[in-house]
N, C-alpha and C positions, 0 to 999 in steps of 0.2 A: 210387226207390220207397221210401216210408216204411213201416217195419215197425211193427206194432202195439206199444203200450207194454209189454204183458206180455212180448212177445218181446225187446224192448230190455232189459228187466230180467232176463230169463231165468227167468220164473215163469209159473205157469198163470193162466188168466183168473180162476178162483176166488180165488187168492191175491192178484191185483191188486185185486179187489173188496174183499177184507178190508183190504188196505193203504189203499185209498181211504176206507173207512169209518173206519179208525183215525185217519187224518189229519183227517177231517171232525170226529170227536168230540173230538179233541185241540185243535182250533182254534188251532194254532200254539204251544201251550204246551209249551216244551221240557222241563218237569218232569212232564208228564202220563204216567201209566201206568195200565194196566188189568190185572186178573187174567186169566191166559191162558184159563181155563175160561169166564170171563164174556164175553170177546171171542168165543170159539168159539160160545157160546150166542147172542149177539147176531147172529152171522153165519150162524146155522142150520147149524153143523157138527154132524153126528151121528156117533158119540156125542161128547159135549162133551169127552171126554178124548182125542180123535183130534187129534194135534198136527201132522199132515202139512203143512197149509198154513202154520202158524207156522214149522215147520222150513224150508220153502221160502223164506219171507221172511227168516229168519235167515241162511241160507246165501247169499242174494243180497245181504246187507248192508243190508236195508231196515228191519229192526227189531233191537232189542237187548233183553236181559232184565235185570230188576232182581230179585234174589233177596232175600226178606225172611223172617226167622225161620230156624230150623235144624231139622233132623231131620224128624219127622212134622208139625210145625207150620209148616214152611217153605212159602212161597208164591212163585210165579213170576209176576212182572208183566211185561207187554209194553209197550215204548215205541218210538215211531217214531224212526228215525235221520234227522235233519235234515241 
């Protein structure tokens, strides 16, 4: 019996949908990244600073973070792991 993809990855269905969206908009570009709050907004995560799904994907090894800036001006960008 084949297990669903989200179970194979060890993530929730909502996190899998976010991952699929991220891979769709990146179009295979290995240098692609998007601001974490922008990805949450596009995936209808409320509130936009709720990073539970991103944490799930990071812990499963499906995404990585790219930090830009320092201190209060710092931003966290999300990029898919290929």
